[in-house]
Structure formats: C-alpha cells, structure tokens
N, C-alpha and C positions, 0 to 999 in steps of 0.2 A: 740810334738801331745801327748795326754792326754791318760791316760791307758784305760780309757771308748772306745775312739775311736779306740784304738788298738785291744781291745777286739771284737768290732762288726768285724773289719776286720778279725781277726785270725778264729772267727767263720765262716765268709763268703769262708775261703780259705781251712778249715777243710775238707770237702768231695773231694776236688780234690787232695790235698796232700795224704790223705789215699788210693785215688784211684791210684795215683802212684806208690806208694809202694805194694800195692796189685797186678797191672800189672807187676811190676819188679819181682813177685816171691815170696813175704813175706806172711805167712798165715794171715787171717783177725786178729785174736787175737794178735799175735805179731807185726802186723801193727799198731793196733789201740794203743797198748802201747806205741809204738815208738813215733807215733804222739803226744800223750799225753805228753810225755815227751818234745816234741820239743813246744808244746803250751806253757807249765809253762816257759821254758827257753825265750820264745818270751814275754810273760807277763812280764818277769824280764828284758829282756835286749832292748826292743823295745821302751820305753818312753825315755830312753836317746839317742839311736840311731838307728832310724828304717832304715832297710835297703831298697835300692832302688827297690830290687826285692824281696817282701815280700814272695811271693809264693816259689820262688827257694830257699831261704834262709830256709824255714820251710822243704821243700822236704830234703834239704842236711841234715840239722840238724837230721830230723827224721831218714833218711836213715842210717845216721852213729848210732845213736842209734840202730837201729835194727842189725847193723851188730854187734856192740859191745855185745848186749845182745845174737844175735845168737852164736859167737865165745866164748862167756863164758860159755854158756850151753853144757857140755860136751854131753849130751843125743842128742843135734842137729848137732853133726859133722858131719851128713850125708848132711847137708846144705851147707858145706863148698865150695862144687863144685860151687854152686849156687851166694854165696856171694862173692867168692873169688875177685873179680875185681869189684871196685865201679864205676857205671855208671857216666858220667858228667851229672849233673843235668840238666842245659841248659833249653830251651823253650820245654815244653811237652804239646801236646794236651790232653786237660782234658775233654771236652764235654763229650764225648762217656764213657771215665773212670767213670766220675762223675754219669751218666745214671746207669751205671752197678752197682754201689755203691748202689743206691737207690734199685734197683732190686735185690741186695745180701740181704739188711736189711730187705726186705720184702719177703724173701724167703719163700716159701709153707712150708718148714718143720718146720717154727717158728709159735709158738702159737700169737695170736693177741697182748697180753701183751707183748712178747718179741720181736716182729717186731717192735713194738711204741719204746720200751726202747732202741733198737739197733739203730733204725732211729735216734730219737733224739740225742744219744751219738755221733754215726758215721756222720751223715750227718749234724746235727743240731748242733753239736759241745758243748751241754751242759754237764755239770759235772754231775756226779753218785746224788750227792748231790741235783741239781737242779730237777732232774727227780725224785728223790723218793720224794721231798718235792711236786711235782706237783701232783703226785698220791698219796700223803698221806701215803706212807708205809716207814717204817724204813730203812735207808739207806743201811744196811747191807743187805736187803733183795733185793733192787734193784740192788746193787752189785752183788750178786748171780745170779740175773734174766739175766742181761747183760753178765755175765761170761759165763753162759750158751748158752746163743744165740751165742756168739761170736765162742764158741767151735762147736757149731751145722753148721754154715756157713763156719768154718775153712777148711772145705774138699769140699767145692765147687767149682768149676771150674769159674774161673773169667770171661770166654769168652761165658758161656751158656746165649743164650736168656733169657730174663725176661718177667714177665708178668705185664703189664704196671697196669690193673686192680687190682692186688694184692696190687701194691705200692699206688694206688689212694685209696685203702680204708683203707690202714694203716694213710695216711695223714688225710682223714676223719675222722678218730675216733679220731687221735691226735685233730683236730679242735672241736669236739664235748667234748671234756674234758673239754674245756673253758679255765678258769684262777684259779690256785690256787697257793699258795706260792708266790715265787717271778719270777714263769715265767709264762708269759702269752701264754697259749698254742695255743689259736686261732691266735694269731698274729704269733707266731712261725710257725705254720701248713701254714699261707697265706704266710711266707717268703718261707717256702721248696716248695711251691707248684709253687710260682714265678719262684723259680730255676729251677724246674723241667720242666715248661713250656718254660723257655728260652733254656732248653737242648733237650727238646723233643717236635717236632711238631706233636701233636695229637689233636682231636677236644674234647676229654673226658679230657683231661688234663685240658685244656681251659674251659670247663664245670665246672669242679671242684672248679678252681678258681674263675670264676664267681659266682658260687654258694656261696664259702666262703665269697667272697666280699659284696655279697648281704645280707647275713645273718650279717655278721660283722657289716654292716652298722647301722643295727636297736638295735646294743647292748646297747647304752646308755639308750634306752626307754626301754628296758625290764624289769626292776627292779624299784620299788619306792624307796623314800629316806630311808625307814624303811627295805628295802631288800627283801619284797615282790614281787612277780611275776606280771607283768603287761601283759593281754593277748594283742595279736595281734591288735584287733579292738578298745582296748582301749588305746594305745600306742601314746605318743605325737609325732607326725611326723615330727613336728619342731625340735625334737633331732635326727632324722635320718641324717646318713652322707652322703649328697647328692653328694657330690666328688667319694664316695666309690661306691654309688648306679650307678652312671654315668660310671665309669669305669668296673664294674662289667656287664651292660647291654653292654657295647661296646665289651668286651670280649664274650659275650655270643652270639651277633649277627654274630660276624666274625666265630665262631665255627658253629653255625646252617647254616649259609651261606655254608658250606661244605657239606652239606645232608649225614654226617654220624652220626646220632644220638645215643645218648647213655644216659644212666640213669642219670648221671651228668648233662647234658645238659637240660633235661626235669625237673628235679627238680629246675635248675637254672632259667627257663622258667616260672615255676610256682613263685619262689621266686621275679623274675622282674615283675610279673604281681602285687603281693603285693606291692612291692615297688613303682611301677608307679602311683598307686590309690592314688589322692590327700586326699581322705577320704577313711575310711573302708566302707561307703556305695556305694562308686562308683568303688569298687573292681570288676573286670570283672570275676566272677563265672563261667559264662559260659565256657569262654576259659579255667580256671583252671580246670575245670572239663574234658575238652577236652586233657589237658595235663597230668592228673592224668590216664585216658584211655591210653593214650601213655606210661607213666610211669609202669603201670601194664602189659601192653604188654611186655614191655623190662624184666621187674623183677619178675613179677607173685608173689609179696609181698604182703603178707597178712596186712602189716604195710601201705603199699601203699593204698590199698584197703580201709583200715579204715580211713585214711585220705582223700581218693575220697568221702567216705560217708558225710564227714563233707561239702566238697565243693557242694556235690548234695543239701544237706540240705539248703545250701544257694541259690544256681542258681534255684531249683526246688521246694523247699519249705520243711520244717521240715518232714513231712509224707513220702516225696519221700527218705530222707536222712535214716530215721528210717527204711524203707523198705531194702536200702542198706545194712544198718549195720546188719539186721537181716540175711542176707546170709554169714556174716562170724563168726567164732569161737569166743563165748562169754568169753573166758580165755584169748584171747589176751591183752597184755599190753594196757591200755587207752581204752579198748571197753567201760567199764562202765562210765568213764569220757564223753565220746562221747554221749553215749546214754542220761546222765542225760541235757548235753547241747541241743539236739534235742528234748528232752521230755519239755525242759523248753521254747524253740522256740515254740514248740506247745502247749503252755499253760498248761500243766500238771504239776503245781509247786510242788504237793505232791510226784509224782514220781520221779521228777528231783531232789528235795531234797534228798530224799532216796538214790538215786544213787550217786549224789554228796559226801554224807557222806560213803557211801559204797567205792566208788573210791579213797578217803581219805586213808582209811585203808589199800588200797593197794599200795600207791604211793610210787616210788622207791625212793625218796629223800624228804627231810624235807620241801624244799620250796614249790614243789607241794603239798605236803600233806596239808600245811597251807592255800595253795590256795583253794584247793578243799572244806577244811573244812570252809572256809569263804563264799565260793558259797552257801553250805548247809544253813549255818547260816542266809545268807542274804535272800534265798527264804523261810525259816521257820518264819523269822520277816515279810516277805509280806504276808504269809499266815494268820498270825495272826491279821493283821490291816483291 
C-alpha cells in the first residue's frame, strides 16, 4: 500500500483515536501530542507493514506515548494513579467519542479562528504547516493559536453536552475559506461534515452537508480562466457537477421531510433552486423569496435580508428590490453592490456605475474589487455609446 493511501487512512482515523485517549483520562493537549507522535510513526512504518487493525495500532502506540510522556514529567506525578495500568486497547466504541471531539474543538470558550484551527488539527488530522498555509499565516503563529486552543479545552470535561449549532458554524467557516496552499478547505469541510453526519443524526447536519455539496458543485464555473469572478447568472451550467447536485438535493429532501427546519436547510433549499434551474432565466425566484422569508424568520440576519432584496428584485422587479433594500442599513457589507445591481436592472446606468465604483473601493478582496470595477467600466462604456 502506498504512503499516500496510508495518509488518507490515518487522517480518517485521527479523531476516533484522539477521542479514545481523552475518554481514558488524558488531557486534550497531552493526548493530541501523543496521537501526532503515533501518526508520525504510522507514516514511517505502515508502507512496509500495515497492521490488520490500523485503529487499534494507533490507539496502542498513542497511549504508550502518552504514558511515557506523563511518567517522564515530574510535574505530572499526580497523574500516576490514573495511568498506572494500561487498558487493553481492543475494540472501542468511537461514534459518541468522535462526536464529543467535534463539540470539544468547537467549544464556546474558543474564538472562531481557534476553533477552526483546532478542528482541522484534531479532527481533520492536518499538520500545523498545512493549516498555516491554508490561512496564509506563519507556521509559528498558527502553532501558538493551536497551543492556546488546546490549553483552553484541556480543562473541559469530555462528557459535557455539546452544541451542534457551534460545530456546524465552525465547519461552515472552514468551507467558506475555500482553497489556499496545498489544502482544499472546502473539500476538507465536506469530508468532516460527512463524518459528522454519519455520527450524528440531525437534520441541520444534513442541511449543512447539502448546502456544501450544492455550492461545491458550482465551483468549476465560478471563475474565468484569468481568475476573474463569474456571477451566478453568467456561469456555464454545463460545468456544474450534476452528481454533487443530485446528492445534495437528495440529502436536503430527506432532511426537510423530518419537518425540523433550520437555517442550513433553508440555505440549502435556496441553493437547490438555483442548481435545479436549467438556465438563469428559469430560476424560480418567487420560491426563493419564500425561502429567504423562512431564513430571515430563523436568523433575523441583516445579510439574509440583503440577499432577499436581490431575490425580490428578480421576482417582483428592480424597484421592489430597491424598496426592500431601503429598509436595511446602508453600511452592511455588499449593500452598495446590491444597490448598483438593482439600479442597473432599473435602467439607471449612471447611478449604477457610480455605485459599482463605490462598492469596488469597499470590496473585501482583490477578486471582488476587480469584478466590481469591471462592472463600473462596462456601464460607463455603454453610457458613452
């Protein structure tokens, strides 16, 4: 078996192995260090001789590393009673433990950035270097962030109930980071959410998985060959991944059938309506507005209401969209860009061009700024002819 295959297997086993050590009484930081040592040993040893029970092998090696480290540390002598006798590894139930590990990594005491980093390290099995590259920060900075996060959760009891909403929020933040460096964070978030869905039967977990699949299905069409953004209405739908769309819709339908609507299910329903339309012109905007109404009721989010204004502009005309937009705080991110779009649809090219240029100056990233600048230039060119 190749090293690459081994690494994929190792990463899939990481959370359950870590969970076993924490369940046995190791504090999180010490357990995580021991598991990382075991993973390094596995990468070295397995290509030549992979064990028949890879998880049992990892648990055994990690637990022994933990015992060695604990016994060598004079300051931790008080742990000797806990670790005096080594449990026989054997088969260990892991579903509940793995689920608790998700909850622990998304603990409310952690900042979002720390929760993301700890989740990718402990549950995802990524190295500190990979996480640092993905978030475009120095490896030393990421190492400090992860160390602080591990210290924060080391005192948290492993049997405390977790908040699935916080876990889902962390995974959604990972997904939205997309791709940087050699780690595809969108794909990693989908992998982790699949794992969570297998361990935890909850319609919102399914809703988030469906949302990720439906968004990811459009990924190839989102940028032009020169790297510029391609708006949804202009995307080549032939480049959308129909297999992912079908899977996402199937997961969503099963979740909605349970009649426990949550925000990720509502977002996924909107994404499904976009994905299901053969052309942009055939999009069911009326139904999308209805789903935005549900989403606004669930979240009371200004960003949701901003997106709803765009949908209203499509369903009922640009002036209806502008009326909905007028009810919102003009300082909202993307408010100016939405106003520009709706004014363009209403035929006011001068106002739209001015607003596109203003929105470009406020854009949070280079790709969005370039896109909005091109929109302003396009309208100014039309006005001159």
